[in-house]
N, C-alpha and C positions, 0 to 999 in steps of 0.2 A: 598454750604452747603452739607455735607456728607449725604448719605441716609442710611436706616436701614440695608442694606445688604453689606455695605462697608467692614466690618470686617469679615474675613473668616479664616477657619482652614482646614487643610488637614493632612492626615496620611497614611502611607503605609498599614494600616489595612483596608482601604477602598477598596472594589472590583474595579478592573480596574486600581488601582494605579500603576505607574511604579515602578520597582525594582531599588533600589540604592545598588550598590555593588562596589567592587574593580576592576572595569573594565571601559574601555574608554567609555565616553559618557553618563554614567548613571545619573550624576548630571544634565546635561542639559535636559535629558528626564524628570526628576522630575520637574525642573523649568518650562519647556515648558507646562507640563500637568497642573500645578497649576496656572501659570500666564497667559498662552495664550489660551489653548485648552480645559481644563476640561477633565474629564474621567468618566468611569463607566456608560455609557449610557444604559438605559433600556426603553422598551416600556410599558407604563402604561396599566393596564387592565381597569381601570376606573378613572375618575376625576370628583368629584361632589362638589357642593357648597351648604352649608346650614348654615344660620345664620352668614354669614361673615367668615366662615371657609371652606377652600378647603381641601378635603380628597382625597388623591391619593392611589390607590391600585395596588400593584405589589408584588407577592409572592417572597420573598427572594431578595428584591431590594438592600439591603446592605447599605443604607444610614444611617448615624449616627446622633445623637442628635445635633441640632443647626447648621448643615452644610447648606451652601447656595447651592441650586440646580438651574439649568437652565431648565425651562420648555419650550418646543417647540412643535408646531403643533396643538395647542388647538384652538377651537372655543367655547367660545369667546376668542378673542386675549388678553383680559385683564389678563387672567391666564398665559400667556406666560411671559418669562423673568426670572430674578433672584428672587428666593423666599427662605426665610430662614425657615428651618424646625422648627416647634414649638413643635411637638410631634411625636414620632416614635416608631413603633414596627417592628417585622420581616417582615410584609407584607403590612404595611400601614404607611403613614406619612401625616401630616397636615401642612398647612401654612395659613397665614392671607390672606383673600379675602374680606376685608372690602369694601363695595360699589358695590360688584358684586351680582346680584340677584341669588336667589336659582335656580340651574339648574344642568344638567349633561352635561359636555363638550363633544364635538364631535371631530373627527379627529384621525389621528395616532399621539398620544401624547407621547413624549419622555421626560425623565428626566435624567440629569447627574450632577455630581459634577461640579459646575460652576467655570470657570476660574476667576481670579481676574480682568483681563482686561488690562494687561500691553502689551508692544509691544517688538518686537525683530527686530529692523531695520538693524542690522548687524549680519551676520552669516557666518560661514565657517565650514570646517570639524572638528567636535567636539569643536567648538568655538562659542560664542554668545555674543552679546552686547545688554543688556536689557534696555529699557527705560520705564518710567512711562507715562501713558496717562492722568492722572489726571491733569487738568489745573492748580491746585494749587501746583503741585510738583515742586521741584527744577530741574534744567537741568541735574544734575549728572546722569551718566549711570553706569551700573554694567557689567563689562567684565569678562567672565568666559572662561578659557581654560581648557577643560575637556579631553585633550589628555593624561595626566598622568593617569594611571589606579587607583591609590589610592588617590593622593593628587591633587585635582583640584586647579589651581591658580586663584586668585581673584584680580582684580584691579578696583577702582572707577575712572572714568574719568569725567571731566567737559564737554567735547565734544568728539565725535568719528566720523571719516570720513569713516572708514571701520573697520572690525573686529580686525585688528591688529594695528590700528593707532588711537591715541587720544591725547588730550591736557589736561593739569591739572591733571596728574595722582596722585592717592593716593593708596599706598605709591609712593613716587617720584622715587624710584628705586626698582627693584625686584618686589615682589608681596606678597600678603597674600595667605593663603592656607585654603582649606576645606578638611578634611580627610573623604573620603567616607567609607573607610574600612581599618583595619590594616592588611588586607591580599589581595593580588592581585589575586582574584578569583571571581567567580560568586555568591558566597553566599550572599543572600540579607540581608541588614541591615535595621532595623526599622528606620523610619524617621517621623518627624512631622514638619509642616510649618504653621506659622501664618502670615497673610498679610492683607494690605488694598491697596488702590490705590497709596500710597506713600512710603510704606515700607514693609519689610519682615524680619522674624526671622525663621531660619531653624536649626533644631537639628537632630542628628542621633546617633544611638548606633553603633559607628564604630568598636567596638570590639565584637559586638554581645550581650553584656550584659549591659554596662553602657553608659549613654548619655554623651559622651565626646566631640563630634563635635558641633560647633555652628557657625552660620553666621548671621550677621545683616547688612542690607543696608536700611537706614531709614532716612527720614526727621525728625529732631527734632522739637518740638514745641518751637520755639525760643523766647527768651525774647526780641530780637531785631526786630523791625518792618521792614518788607521787607527783611528779611534775606534770600538771595538767595544761601547761601553756608553753611547752617547749617545741611548738610547731613552727617550722621555717617556711617562709615564702620568699622565693627568689625569682625575679624577673626584671626586665629593664624598666627604668624609671621614666623614660620618655619614648615617644613614638619614633624610634629609629631602628633600622634593620640590622645594625651591628651591635652585638652585646658582648661585653668582655667578661663572660662567665668564667674564663680561665684565671682571672686575677683573684688570687686567694684571699687577699686582705680587704676585699670590697664585695660583700655579698648581698644581703637582703635584710629581712626583718624576722624577728622572733615574736610570737604573739604577745607575750609579757615577759617581764624580768623573772629571774629565779625566785624572787620574793613572792611571785604570783599576784602582784598588785600593779596598778597603773595600766598603761597602754603598751603598744608594741615598742620593742627596742631594736637597735641596729644589730645586725649579725655579721660576723666575719668568720672566715675559715682559715685554719692553720694546719700544716701538715709537715712533711719532711723538710728539714732546714736547708737542704741543698738548693731549693728554688722557691721563689714566691709565685710561680706560675704552675698551674695544674697540668701535670703530665708533660712537662717540658724540662727535663733534667739532662744529665750529662752521660749517663751510662748507656752503652749500646745494648741492643737486644738481639739474641739472647744474652743474658748477663754473663760476662766473661768467667766469673768464679764458679758458677754451677750450671750454666746453660739454661737458667730458669727465667721466669718473669717475676719481677719484684714490684710490690705495690704497698702503699702506706695508707693507714686509716686517715680520715679527715675529721678534724675536731672543730666544732662550732663554738664560737665565743660571743658573749655580749660585749660589743665594742672591741677593744684591744686589751682588756685587763681581766676578764672573767671567763674562765672556761665553763661552758654550759653542758657539753656532751659531745657525742659523736654523730656524724651523719650516717644514716643507715643506707646500705646498698651500694654506696659509691666508694671507690678507692683511687688513690693517686698513683699512677704508674711512675716508677722511679727509673725512667728511660728517656732517651731522646724522643722528641715529638715526631708525629707521623711525617711531617714535612722535612725533617732533618735526618731521616733514616731509621726512626724508631718503629715500633709495631704499627701496623696499618689499621685503618678504620674498619670496624666490623670483625676483626680477628677475634676468635674465641680461644682463650689460653687456659691450660690446665696445669702447667708446670709452675705452681705458685708456692714457694716455701712457707709463706705465712698462712696459707689457706689450703691445706691438703684436702683433696677430694672435691674442690670447688672449681667451677668454671666462671671466668670473667670475660666480658665482651668489651673490646676497645671502642670507645665513642670519640671520634675526632671532634675537636672544638676549634672554632675560630680559624676555619680554612686550613686545618692541619698544623697550626702553630702550637697546639696544646691537645691534650686528650684526658679523658677520664676512663675508669674501668668499672663496669657494673656487674654485680653478682647475679648470675643466672641460676645458680643452684639454690640459694636460700637455705634456711630462712635468713632474712636480713637482720632479724632481732631474735635474741634468745629468751 
């Protein structure tokens, strides 16, 4: 069973976040920070518990709303570990401490943006093979070659024996690409990453202004019981800085067919029938009927004739796009009729012409 801190989000706007640019190795630096190591460590001035709420004080800590932080060094030890920020201002943040008696914690207590908790069993110079440690995750691994300065190459493997060798590749020849920048220089590009123990979505403003780059590596919520090959890879097929991630009927690859045999199969995504474009519909926001935010689940198909499952963590906003008066990029919404008690963040896509919504509350999977 997933726990309340499984769903996480990260952005280049966070203090200590690595820079992504058109230089060698910067994509792996971002992935390592978010998936393996965390970043932005600070030493807390104080940490107190009152009425089941822990309050941490550190001037200019830099943590953002609903981020998962890793607390270390505290006595009592129950305050250590991954904690989701419930409220935040410039100098203070709080998190749930239900069951812990009122007290002031002691020790040299640190907090940092927590890593998701993946593994990197294979690595080389500017190369990496990432694996999920969640016991429910499929065996597929994500191989990144970050040697090219602008366009990192991406392959999904069923198994890997070293950073350059694997079986069951998707795509079967060549690779997919993730554009870090449209210029081979050190100018940093804004990025944002959403993840849980079994999947990730990464976006960046590769030209400095529009969210054109996207990468998805994610286990679908398969309709087939025991589906060990329902993992989706979605990235661009050629070295170009513009990626039409918003086009729902043209997505990526699934590791194998529902039959569990053969090689990778093409993947498409379908959702609300009002539009074939992700997050670019006709309804204003807030919705006229209930002043809420409406979103639709996204279904992954093999080709155009076979429904395979649902994409975890992502929702299709049924509103106008950000560039046409819809909800704005980075907006966190809570007024969601289909998802009571959840928070979603709007992620602009394709320079505001489309948008997706990502679940910050979790779990992404039941």
